[in-house]
TORMARDREN-960805 format. One record per residue (C-alpha): residue number from 1; residue in one letter; y, z, x. Coordinates in steps of 0.001 Angstrom, whole numbers, plus 500000, padded with zeros to 6 digits. Layout:
N
(NUM, a, (Y, Z, X))
...
END
This chain:
193
(1, m, (500297, 499956, 499943))
(2, a, (503782, 499238, 501503))
(3, k, (505892, 501787, 502017))
(4, t, (509439, 501722, 499828))
(5, a, (511831, 501890, 501332))
(6, a, (512875, 505566, 500361))
(7, q, (509454, 506527, 502124))
(8, t, (510657, 504011, 505044))
(9, r, (514151, 506646, 505000))
(10, n, (512535, 509591, 504740))
(11, a, (509845, 509348, 507164))
(12, s, (512689, 508450, 509470))
(13, k, (514122, 511708, 508821))
(14, a, (511334, 513962, 509071))
(15, p, (510920, 515779, 512704))
(16, l, (509097, 514345, 515370))
(17, s, (506151, 516722, 516010))
(18, l, (505824, 516799, 520494))
(19, k, (502489, 518750, 521834))
(20, v, (504195, 520071, 525441))
(21, t, (501268, 520749, 527619))
(22, l, (501765, 522076, 531083))
(23, y, (499606, 520502, 533485))
(24, g, (497274, 521956, 535504))
(25, t, (496549, 525318, 533935))
(26, k, (493365, 526456, 532704))
(27, p, (492943, 527400, 529970))
(28, p, (496284, 525310, 529075))
(29, v, (499681, 526540, 528447))
(30, w, (500920, 524289, 525492))
(31, r, (503714, 524421, 522691))
(32, r, (503863, 521996, 519370))
(33, l, (507729, 521437, 518580))
(34, l, (509279, 520150, 515455))
(35, i, (512396, 517560, 517264))
(36, p, (514884, 515553, 514875))
(37, g, (514219, 512011, 515959))
(38, e, (518053, 511615, 517062))
(39, m, (517785, 514658, 519364))
(40, t, (518547, 513370, 523331))
(41, l, (515978, 514091, 525981))
(42, g, (518782, 516668, 527179))
(43, d, (517855, 518519, 524035))
(44, l, (514637, 517923, 524817))
(45, h, (514533, 519453, 528255))
(46, e, (516883, 522885, 526338))
(47, a, (513835, 523042, 523929))
(48, i, (511139, 523081, 526076))
(49, q, (512737, 525720, 528264))
(50, a, (513427, 527854, 525296))
(51, a, (509659, 527433, 523590))
(52, m, (507652, 527118, 527023))
(53, g, (510009, 530384, 527900))
(54, w, (511425, 528820, 531241))
(55, d, (514961, 529770, 532637))
(56, g, (516103, 526807, 533129))
(57, g, (517594, 527682, 536173))
(58, h, (516303, 524597, 538384))
(59, l, (515887, 520659, 538235))
(60, h, (513849, 518093, 535724))
(61, a, (513078, 514604, 535035))
(62, f, (511806, 512857, 532813))
(63, d, (509342, 509597, 533225))
(64, i, (509203, 507648, 530350))
(65, a, (506945, 504288, 531005))
(66, g, (507659, 504329, 534818))
(67, r, (511360, 505146, 534282))
(68, q, (513078, 508258, 535260))
(69, y, (516034, 510132, 533120))
(70, g, (517832, 513319, 533936))
(71, d, (520949, 514722, 534499))
(72, p, (523089, 511820, 536727))
(73, d, (525505, 514441, 537770))
(74, s, (522391, 516367, 539382))
(75, l, (520051, 513889, 540512))
(76, d, (520218, 510264, 542222))
(77, e, (518920, 507165, 540793))
(78, v, (517982, 508658, 537196))
(79, a, (519063, 506987, 533729))
(80, d, (520592, 509355, 532031))
(81, e, (519176, 511830, 529209))
(82, e, (521754, 512217, 527182))
(83, r, (522001, 508391, 526301))
(84, l, (518016, 508106, 524909))
(85, t, (517219, 509795, 521598))
(86, l, (513613, 510458, 520577))
(87, n, (513578, 507718, 517559))
(88, k, (514254, 505374, 520151))
(89, v, (511422, 506311, 523000))
(90, r, (509567, 505987, 519768))
(91, n, (510272, 502733, 518556))
(92, t, (509420, 501650, 522235))
(93, g, (506145, 502643, 520876))
(94, v, (505607, 505063, 523894))
(95, s, (503650, 508533, 522805))
(96, r, (503199, 510306, 525607))
(97, f, (505040, 510590, 528736))
(98, t, (505934, 513637, 531453))
(99, y, (508742, 516318, 531960))
(100, t, (508758, 517785, 535173))
(101, y, (510496, 521016, 535813))
(102, d, (511449, 522800, 539403))
(103, f, (510378, 520197, 541821))
(104, g, (509218, 523446, 544460))
(105, d, (506959, 523954, 542196))
(106, n, (506294, 521268, 539931))
(107, w, (505894, 522061, 536743))
(108, e, (504590, 518749, 535027))
(109, h, (503987, 518690, 531123))
(110, t, (502589, 515918, 529462))
(111, v, (504830, 515187, 526233))
(112, l, (502843, 513641, 523325))
(113, i, (504615, 511729, 519741))
(114, e, (502353, 513083, 517093))
(115, r, (502351, 512416, 513895))
(116, p, (505044, 512679, 511967))
(117, r, (505136, 516153, 509785))
(118, r, (506556, 517587, 506955))
(119, p, (509820, 519272, 507514))
(120, l, (509377, 522839, 507353))
(121, e, (511426, 524308, 504197))
(122, a, (514303, 526162, 505973))
(123, g, (514763, 522927, 507568))
(124, r, (515800, 524417, 510991))
(125, y, (515272, 522349, 514243))
(126, p, (513783, 522088, 516589))
(127, a, (511209, 524475, 515741))
(128, c, (507844, 525947, 517174))
(129, i, (505123, 525593, 515201))
(130, a, (502021, 526590, 517259))
(131, g, (501353, 527194, 520852))
(132, k, (498493, 528816, 523106))
(133, r, (498890, 531179, 526209))
(134, n, (502184, 533046, 528045))
(135, c, (504342, 530328, 530229))
(136, p, (503724, 530935, 534393))
(137, p, (506869, 533073, 535727))
(138, e, (509352, 531058, 537399))
(139, d, (509097, 530556, 540977))
(140, c, (505826, 531717, 541303))
(141, g, (504326, 528261, 543219))
(142, g, (502835, 526266, 540330))
(143, p, (499860, 525644, 538855))
(144, w, (498063, 526737, 542153))
(145, g, (500134, 529763, 542845))
(146, y, (500087, 530646, 538883))
(147, e, (496512, 530508, 539324))
(148, d, (496241, 532664, 542402))
(149, l, (498544, 535376, 540722))
(150, l, (496161, 535655, 537964))
(151, a, (493385, 536123, 540494))
(152, v, (495524, 539180, 542417))
(153, l, (496310, 540486, 538532))
(154, a, (492677, 540834, 537590))
(155, d, (492240, 542906, 541011))
(156, p, (493516, 545974, 540799))
(157, a, (491836, 546392, 544284))
(158, h, (493483, 543602, 546055))
(159, p, (496460, 544319, 548246))
(160, e, (498616, 542959, 546967))
(161, y, (497873, 543508, 543375))
(162, l, (500678, 546545, 542809))
(163, e, (503663, 544202, 544724))
(164, r, (502432, 541203, 541889))
(165, v, (502279, 543920, 538921))
(166, e, (506280, 545052, 540467))
(167, w, (507070, 541196, 540637))
(168, v, (506053, 540032, 537686))
(169, g, (505651, 543349, 535460))
(170, e, (503503, 545237, 533835))
(171, g, (503429, 543833, 530556))
(172, f, (502750, 539981, 531785))
(173, d, (499737, 539027, 529724))
(174, p, (498089, 535544, 530344))
(175, e, (496866, 535022, 527369))
(176, a, (500348, 536374, 525198))
(177, f, (501671, 533922, 523331))
(178, a, (504158, 534972, 519968))
(179, i, (506071, 531896, 518193))
(180, e, (508366, 534258, 516956))
(181, e, (509388, 534350, 520089))
(182, a, (509604, 530821, 521039))
(183, n, (511781, 530069, 517868))
(184, a, (513789, 533101, 518651))
(185, r, (514783, 531625, 522291))
(186, l, (515091, 528205, 520108))
(187, a, (517220, 529190, 517755))
(188, e, (519754, 531138, 520293))
(189, r, (519737, 528502, 523046))
(190, f, (520491, 525739, 519675))
(191, a, (522892, 528191, 517467))
(192, l, (520521, 528241, 514615))
(193, t, (521227, 530259, 512090))
END
């Protein structure tokens, strides 16, 4: 059955569902976000930062079909992330791309554009609707450093145990994820009321 013009218009206004998975973590750390299609890659950077729990103090870039996007004031040879919307990305037929945060730790995220979802009743976007596991702490050395950190935290007899617990905090639980906290960070970052 063919879509009517009204159905097509409503589909274009429906938020995009993006699954953002942190590459190299086992088991995987991921978030599912609902993002308006008119938001830019710069907005997506802010949404990923908030939903994952990153602080945003490092450089980042997107790689979409072999082209790099980022902040041209901070990075050389990147297209301006503020000039490309998620709708434009989707309309090119791209359904998967990467987002790298912190070029020292090299936190690479796979961003998958999923089927559109129905709008939320509250209609406040961006929104996190699902996820698994706590985000690794900033500056822990990337996926390999995080794996090492988890091994140390699992062994109270390890010589570095007390130092690492002091650094990461006693309450750090790698399995913990609270959707409410992710949405509170999104609401704060995007001034959602």
